[in-house]
N, C-alpha and C positions, 0 to 999 in steps of 0.2 A: 464573433464577439470577443472583445479584449477586456481582461480583468487585471488591472495593475495590482501588484503585491507591494504596497508602499511605493518607494522610489527605486526599489531594487531591480525588479524585472516585471515582465508582463506574461500572463497566461492567455494565449490566443486559441479560441475554439473555432476552427475553420478548416477547409480543405488545404492541406499543405501543398504549396506550389511555388511558382516563380517569385511571388512577392517575398516569401520567407527567405529564399536564397539570395534575392537581391539585397535584402537587409543584411544577411550574413556576409556577403561580399564587401559591403560598405565598411565592415569592421576591419578589413585588411589583415586577416589572419595569414600567417605564413603557410599554413596548411590545415587540412581538416582530417580528423580521424572519425570514422563511423564504426561504432561498436554494435555488433549484431549477434544473435544466436542463430542456430540452424533454421529455426522457424521464421524469424523475421528476415533473414537473408533471402529465403525462398518467397515469402508471401508479402513482405512489406518493402524491402529494399527496391524492387523494380518500380514502385510508385515514385521514388525519389531520384531514380537513376538519371532522368533527363536534366536534372539541375546539379548533379554531382560533377561539376566541371572544373574544380580547382586543380591547377597543375601539380600540387602536392597533396595527394589524396591517399589515405591508408584505410582499408576496410579490414577489420579484425573480427573474427568469429569465435565464439565460445559455445560450449554446450548449454542447452536450455535447462532451466529448472532450479528450484530452491536448493537442491542438494549440491549444486555447483557454486553457490554463493559463499565462497570461502577464500582464505588467503592464497591457496594454491592457484585459483583462477586469477586472482589479482596479480600474482607474480607473473603468470603467463602474459597477461595484458601489458604489464609494465615492460616485460622483456620485448614483446612485439613492438611496442611503441618506441623503445630505444632502437630496435633494428630498423624501423621505418624512418628514423631520424627526427622524431617528433621533438619539438622545442617548446619553450615557454610561450611563444606567440602563436601557438596552434589552438584549435578548438575541437573538442570532442562532441560528437553527436551521438547520443544514446538512443538507439532505435530498438525499443522492446518494451517488455512489461515491467512490473515492479522490481524484479530481480535485476534486470539490466539497468534500470534507472538508479536504484540504490547502489549497486556495485560499480557501474560505470561512472557515476558521479563521485563515488569515493576514490576510484582509481585516478580520475582527473584531478581531484582536489589534493591528492598527495603526490602526484607525479611532478618532480622538479619543484616541489613546494606549492604546486597548484597551478593548473591551467584552466581556461574557460571551458564551459560545457553547456550544451543545449539538451533539454529533455524532449524526446519525441515519443510519448507513450503510445503503445499500440494495443493495450488491453483495457477493458473497462476498469479493472482494478487500479491500474497505474494512472489512468486518466483522471479518476475522481479522488485518488488518494496519494499514491506514492510519488507522483510528479509534483505535488504542491507542498511547499514548506521548507525545502532545503535540508531535510534529514536524510543522511546518506550513510551507508554502512554495509557490513557483511555479518554473517553468522560465525560464531566462534565458541568453542567449548560447549557445543550443543545448545547454545542460547542465541535466539534470533536477534540480529541487529545489535550485537553487543560490542562490536568494534566499529567506530564510525566518527563522523564529524557533522557539524552544521555548516553548510555552505550553499549559497543560492546559485542557481543556474543563470545564464545570460537571458534565457527565454524558455518558455514551455509552449510547445506546439501540439495542440490536441486536435486530432482529425478523427471524427466519429466513423469515417469510412473504413478505418482500419478494423473496426469491430466485425466487419463481414468476414474476416479471416479466422474468427474464433469459433470454437465449438460452443454449443449451448451450455455445457458445464462451465467453461471458462467465463462466459457472460454471467452466469449465476454467481460465480465466485466474486466477480467484481461488484455485483449488485449488493452484496452484503455490506460494503462500505457505504453505499448510498442509503441503505436502511439505517445503518448506524448514525449517519449524519442527521437523519430525520428524528431518530429517537432521542438524541442528545440536544437537539436545537430547534426542531420545527414540527410541532404536532400536526399542523394542517398538511404538511408535506407527507407525513406518515400516513394520514388518511388517504391521500391521493395514491400513494404507492400500494396500499392494501387493495385499492380498487382496480389495479392493473390486472387485466385478464390473462395476457400472454406475453411473457418477456421476449419471445422470439419475434414478435411483430411491433415491439415498442419503438417509438421515435426517441432515440437516446439523447439527441443534441440538447433539448431543453432540460432534461433530467441531469445530464452531465454538468451543464452550466449552473444549475441550482446547487448541486452538491459541491462543485468546485468553489462556488461563492461562499458557502457555509465554511468550508475549511479555510479559505483565504482570509475571511474575517477573523477567525479564531487565531490563525497563525500570525496575522498582523498585530494582534493584541499581545501575543506571547510567543515570540519567535524561537526562544530557547527552551520551551517546555518547563517553565518554572511554576506555572499556575494554571490558567484557563486552558492552555493547549492540551493539558492532560485529559480534558473531556474526550479528545479523539481516541483515547485508549479504551473506551467502553468495549467490552467483549474481548479485549486483547490480552488481559492478564492470564485468564484461563485458556483463551483461544490459542495464544502463541505456544503455551505449554503443550496443548493437545497436538498442535501442528508439528512441533519438534518431536514429540513422542512417536507419531505415526510416520515421520519423514523417511526413516530407513526401512519401512515395512512395505509389503505389497498392498496394504490398505491405506496408502498415503492419501491424505486429504489436501485439497487445494486450500490456499490461504483463506479465502472467503468462506469455505465450508467449515473450517476450524473456527473462524471468528463467529459464524452463525451459531455454532454449538456453544461457544464462549458467551455469546450474548444471551442465550437462554439461561445459562447457569448464573450469569451476573445479573440478569433480570430477577431471578429467584432471590439472589442476595439482596437486591434492591427492595424486594418485598419484605424480607426479613430485617434489614438493617436501616432502610430509609422509609419513605412514606408511600412507595408505589403500591397501588391497590391490587387486590386479588384479581379484579376484572382486567386490569391492565396487564398483569402477569400472564393471565390466560390468553389475552389478545396477541401479545408479542410471541408467546410460546407457540400458539397454534399457527400463526402466520409463518414463522421461521421453519417449523416442521413441514408445513405444506410446500414451501419452496425448496428446502434443503434436505429433507429426509432426516435419517437418524442413524448414527453409527455409535453403538454403546462403547463406553470406556471401561476396560477391564479393571477389576479391583487390584490386580497385580501391578497396575500402572500408578497407583495412588502415590506411593513414596517418590517415584520419579517426577510426577507432575508437581508435587509440592516443592521438591528440590529445584525444579526449573523455575517455578514462580518465585522462589526465594532469591534466585539469581537475576530476576527481572530488573532491568535498568531503571524502571520507574520508582522502585523502592527507595525510601530515604533513610531507612534504618533497618532493623531486623524484621519489621512488619511487612506484610504483603499488601501492596497498594492497588486500589481499584478506583475506577470511575463507576458510579452507580446512577440509577435513575430516581429522581425524586417524584417525577411523573413523566409520562410520555411527552417528549419535546423539551425536557429540562433535566440535564445531567448535573451531577455534583462530583467534583474531583476529590482526590486525597481521602477516600474512605479506606478503611482497612478491615480485614476479616481474619479470624483465626483459622488455622488449617482444618480443624474439626468441622467448622461451618462450611468451609470451601468444599470439603468432601461430601457434606450433606447436599450441596448444590449439584455435585456430580451424580449423586444417588438420585436426586430429583430428575435430572436429565435422563439417566438410564431407565428410570421408571416410566418414561414416556413412550418407550418402544411398543 
């Protein structure tokens, strides 16, 4: 399946193979750079090896994980690209999850004022979310994605077969973004997700296609996140703060796990500040707890969490910005909440244990 994003590029959902690299060779790049981490080098790169036949080929590996998504890793990548002789007519292939797509795209977009790149997402999270929409960046000053650019890839190649390399926990993490897309945009799809019995036996291809299409439509309407695209931030204002708080601890949460907790809290805010019913609040809360479990947020973290939320790039002034739910399947962007009410939502979440 091919989903065009305006006239800029296409998202292809299919087995990555000879046709993809035939298309790449026709673009006559002077060389290819493949960016991997230790996991994708071991589990994913061998699937591409038969077609990595460019005479000028560089494969650069970095450490895996959100804690390495920073300027130091970018500097290493830029240095290695210089050592490999990478020029402006090269193309970067980002083989990995959301961290690799965000950071690799940022590195490509800033190297020698920008070279082309292709996203090859290998996790469910990156396939349905991070690879779509041209938002690139790294974490800085303990704030997620606070340094970055908007720049579109030449193509996005989504191969559901890569998901067989993931743990059940990683799959669940990516699934949170699929749930988010349903909650903000498609009530009927929410009902179909709730009916899923076992994520480990799910046929992901049609679910990925639906979720990617939701995000694609929203991004086409608002490519630079000035209005409607902010819908995609549901669960992320609190979720990103929680993720950042736990990042340097032994109780580290995956992105989707933090976003699931954030969605519960922001669903509670939707009930208090928007028109979301109590029954819908209960339905969303119960389902997310069933899938993701519960990790309480200590009261000692409150000041740090509010501080992180105040630094969130979505804020347009001193107020903390949210996307809330008017009802399941219909989000509303540009809502705000006072710190006291936000902490009440955290207390609501903690009380669910």
